[in-house]
C-alpha positions as CSV (number, residue, x, y, z in Angstrom):
1,M,10.6,74.8,-19.9
2,S,10.3,78.5,-19.2
3,G,10.5,77.7,-15.4
4,A,13.8,75.9,-16.0
5,V,15.2,78.8,-17.9
6,R,14.2,81.2,-15.1
7,I,15.8,79.0,-12.5
8,G,19.0,78.6,-14.6
9,A,19.2,82.4,-15.1
10,A,18.7,83.1,-11.4
11,A,21.2,80.5,-10.4
12,A,23.8,81.9,-12.9
13,A,23.2,85.4,-11.6
14,A,23.7,84.2,-8.0
15,A,26.8,82.3,-9.0
16,I,28.3,85.3,-10.7
17,C,27.6,87.5,-7.7
18,T,29.0,84.9,-5.4
19,V,32.2,84.6,-7.4
20,A,32.6,88.3,-7.6
21,I,32.5,88.8,-3.8
22,R,34.2,85.5,-2.7
23,K,37.7,87.0,-2.5
24,Q,36.8,90.0,-0.4
25,A,34.1,88.4,1.8
26,P,33.9,84.6,1.7
27,E,31.4,84.4,4.5
28,I,29.0,86.7,2.6
29,A,29.5,84.7,-0.5
30,L,28.6,81.5,1.3
31,G,25.5,83.1,2.8
32,L,24.5,84.4,-0.7
33,G,24.9,80.9,-2.1
34,L,22.8,79.3,0.7
35,S,20.1,82.0,0.3
36,A,19.9,81.7,-3.4
37,G,19.6,77.9,-3.1
38,A,16.9,78.1,-0.6
39,L,15.0,80.7,-2.7
40,L,15.3,78.4,-5.8
41,V,13.9,75.5,-3.8
42,L,11.0,77.6,-2.6
43,W,10.4,78.8,-6.1
44,C,9.9,75.1,-7.2
45,S,7.5,74.3,-4.3
46,G,4.5,74.7,-6.6
47,A,5.9,72.0,-9.0
48,L,6.6,69.8,-6.0
49,S,3.1,70.1,-4.7
50,A,1.8,69.2,-8.2
51,V,3.9,66.0,-8.1
52,L,2.6,65.1,-4.7
53,N,-1.0,65.6,-5.8
54,F,-0.3,63.4,-8.8
55,L,1.1,60.7,-6.5
56,D,-1.9,60.9,-4.3
57,R,-4.2,60.4,-7.3
58,L,-2.0,57.6,-8.6
59,A,-2.3,55.8,-5.2
60,E,-6.0,56.4,-5.1
61,T,-6.6,55.1,-8.6
62,G,-4.3,52.1,-8.2
63,G,-5.6,51.2,-4.8
64,L,-2.2,51.7,-3.3
65,S,-2.0,52.4,0.4
66,P,-0.1,55.6,1.5
67,A,2.3,53.3,3.2
68,V,3.7,52.3,-0.2
69,L,4.3,55.7,-1.6
70,E,5.2,57.6,1.5
71,P,8.7,56.0,1.9
72,V,9.4,56.8,-1.8
73,V,8.5,60.4,-1.3
74,K,10.5,60.6,2.0
75,T,13.5,59.0,0.4
76,A,13.4,61.4,-2.6
77,G,13.2,64.4,-0.2
78,I,16.1,63.1,1.9
79,A,18.2,62.7,-1.3
80,V,17.5,66.3,-2.4
81,V,18.2,67.8,0.9
82,T,21.4,65.7,1.4
83,H,22.6,66.6,-2.1
84,M,22.1,70.3,-1.5
85,A,23.7,70.2,2.0
86,A,26.7,68.3,0.7
87,A,27.2,70.7,-2.2
88,F,27.1,73.7,0.2
89,C,29.6,72.0,2.4
90,R,31.9,71.5,-0.6
91,D,31.5,75.2,-1.5
92,A,32.7,76.0,2.0
93,Q,35.8,73.9,1.4
94,E,34.5,71.3,3.9
95,S,34.7,68.1,1.9
96,A,35.0,65.8,5.0
97,L,31.8,67.3,6.3
98,A,30.1,66.9,2.9
99,S,31.0,63.2,3.0
100,A,29.5,62.9,6.5
101,V,26.3,64.6,5.3
102,E,26.1,62.1,2.4
103,L,26.7,59.1,4.7
104,A,24.0,60.4,7.1
105,G,21.6,61.0,4.2
106,T,22.1,57.5,3.0
107,A,21.4,56.1,6.4
108,L,18.3,58.2,6.7
109,A,17.1,57.2,3.2
110,L,17.5,53.5,4.1
111,A,15.6,54.1,7.4
112,A,12.8,55.9,5.5
113,A,12.5,53.0,3.0
114,L,12.3,50.3,5.8
115,P,8.4,50.2,5.8
116,L,8.4,49.6,2.0
117,M,11.1,46.9,2.4
118,S,9.1,45.3,5.2
119,A,6.0,45.3,3.0
120,V,8.0,43.5,0.2
121,L,9.3,41.0,2.7
122,E,5.8,40.3,4.0
123,L,4.6,39.8,0.4
124,L,7.4,37.4,-0.4
125,T,6.8,35.5,2.9
126,G,3.1,35.2,2.0
127,L,4.0,33.9,-1.5
128,L,6.3,31.2,-0.1
C-alpha cells in the first residue's frame, strides 16, 4: 500500500507542476508529464518483475507451456502502453491521434493473442 501512496503523491506533484507551467510553456508541461509517467512506470518495474516471476512459477507448477501465458502477458503490456500513449495524446489535445493509438493497440493485442486463440481452436477441433 505504501508504494501506491508514493506513486499517487509523485503523480499529484507532477500534475500540480504541469498545471502550473502549462499556460506559459505547454511544450515543457507535456514533456514533464511524459517524463513523470515514464519514471512512474520504471518505479513499478520491480512489482512487474515479481508478477512475471509468479506467472513463470504458475506455468511450471501447472504444467502450462510458455505459449499459453506469453500471449496473455504481451496483451497486458500492449494494453498498458496503449492506454498511456492515448492519455498523453489527449493531454496534448490530440484526441484523433489518441483514438488511432487505441485502434492500433487493439489490433496489436488481437495479433498477440492469436497463438492462444489458435491453441484453443486446436483443442476444440481435437475434442470434436
